[in-house]
PLY file of the C-alpha trace (Angstrom):
ply
format ascii 1.0
element vertex 109
property float x
property float y
property float z
element edge 108
property int vertex1
property int vertex2
end_header
27.47 3.65 -42.26
24.28 4.99 -43.25
23.30 1.78 -42.39
25.01 1.53 -38.87
22.36 4.74 -37.99
19.93 2.39 -39.66
19.90 -0.14 -36.84
20.63 2.34 -34.67
17.60 3.45 -34.75
15.51 0.46 -34.95
16.96 -0.49 -31.92
15.95 2.24 -30.65
12.61 1.79 -31.32
11.64 -1.77 -30.63
13.82 -0.53 -26.89
11.12 1.75 -27.10
8.33 -0.56 -27.51
8.78 -3.03 -25.24
9.09 -0.47 -21.85
6.23 0.86 -23.29
4.42 -1.82 -22.84
5.92 -3.71 -19.95
4.43 -0.13 -18.20
1.36 -0.63 -20.20
1.16 -4.35 -18.22
2.23 -2.71 -14.26
0.10 -0.01 -14.55
-3.15 -2.09 -14.91
-2.40 -4.95 -12.99
-1.56 -1.99 -9.83
-4.61 0.33 -10.91
-6.81 -3.39 -10.46
-4.79 -4.54 -7.04
-5.75 -0.68 -6.37
-9.09 -0.95 -6.62
-9.20 -4.02 -4.44
-7.59 -3.09 -1.59
-9.99 0.39 -1.89
-10.33 1.35 2.39
-9.85 -2.81 3.40
-7.96 -4.11 5.73
-4.86 -6.43 4.44
-2.28 -9.16 6.01
0.94 -6.88 5.77
0.59 -6.42 1.77
0.77 -2.37 2.02
3.42 -0.78 0.76
4.46 1.94 3.68
2.88 5.63 1.53
-0.85 2.94 1.44
-0.13 3.74 5.66
-2.09 7.29 6.10
-4.49 6.99 4.03
-5.18 4.31 4.67
-4.86 5.77 9.40
-7.01 9.09 7.98
-9.70 6.79 7.06
-9.93 4.17 9.70
-9.26 7.45 13.09
-11.62 9.78 10.85
-14.83 8.43 12.50
-12.90 9.15 16.67
-12.94 11.70 19.04
-9.43 10.60 19.18
-8.26 11.01 16.30
-4.38 12.53 17.24
-3.32 9.77 19.33
-5.89 7.35 16.41
-3.21 8.28 13.52
-0.22 8.36 15.76
-0.14 4.63 16.32
-2.06 3.53 13.15
0.63 4.94 11.44
3.36 3.09 14.17
0.97 -0.21 13.94
0.74 0.14 9.99
4.57 1.27 9.21
5.83 -1.85 11.48
2.62 -4.46 10.19
1.86 -3.16 6.73
-1.21 -3.64 7.13
-4.58 -1.74 8.86
-7.90 -3.40 9.39
-10.55 -2.14 7.32
-12.85 -0.11 9.12
-13.34 2.60 11.93
-12.93 -0.23 14.60
-12.48 -3.36 15.35
-11.61 -6.04 12.61
-7.80 -6.70 14.09
-8.31 -10.22 12.77
-7.76 -9.03 9.61
-3.92 -8.04 10.94
-2.44 -10.37 12.62
0.55 -8.48 13.14
-1.50 -5.38 14.18
-4.02 -7.22 16.44
-1.25 -9.23 18.47
0.86 -5.83 19.06
0.19 -5.33 23.00
1.06 -2.95 25.60
2.89 -4.09 28.36
-0.73 -4.14 30.34
-2.05 -6.84 27.61
-4.18 -4.03 26.33
-4.80 -3.82 22.06
-1.27 -1.02 21.15
-2.92 -0.38 17.74
-6.03 1.22 17.40
0 1
1 2
2 3
3 4
4 5
5 6
6 7
7 8
8 9
9 10
10 11
11 12
12 13
13 14
14 15
15 16
16 17
17 18
18 19
19 20
20 21
21 22
22 23
23 24
24 25
25 26
26 27
27 28
28 29
29 30
30 31
31 32
32 33
33 34
34 35
35 36
36 37
37 38
38 39
39 40
40 41
41 42
42 43
43 44
44 45
45 46
46 47
47 48
48 49
49 50
50 51
51 52
52 53
53 54
54 55
55 56
56 57
57 58
58 59
59 60
60 61
61 62
62 63
63 64
64 65
65 66
66 67
67 68
68 69
69 70
70 71
71 72
72 73
73 74
74 75
75 76
76 77
77 78
78 79
79 80
80 81
81 82
82 83
83 84
84 85
85 86
86 87
87 88
88 89
89 90
90 91
91 92
92 93
93 94
94 95
95 96
96 97
97 98
98 99
99 100
100 101
101 102
102 103
103 104
104 105
105 106
106 107
107 108
């Protein structure tokens, strides 16, 4: 019985060590990706939860903030991309750039 208990404890320690190692590898990889993408446009690589801060930055220099945020977030949720900067650079995001209104104007700010 004592041997079985020791083996169970050893197995738990090994599983914990493997779990910690995988977590550290994942955390360092996501930190590097976050630093690379800081306030830059992407190519459909954003997660939906990243849309709000990217659009907050993109729309921070306009006097039409509310409509800018509305359409930027709508476009980001669909395209998973927000171009860099406050204005322009739409070529960084093909979906964002190609989405037009019925009148042929750019839908995404």
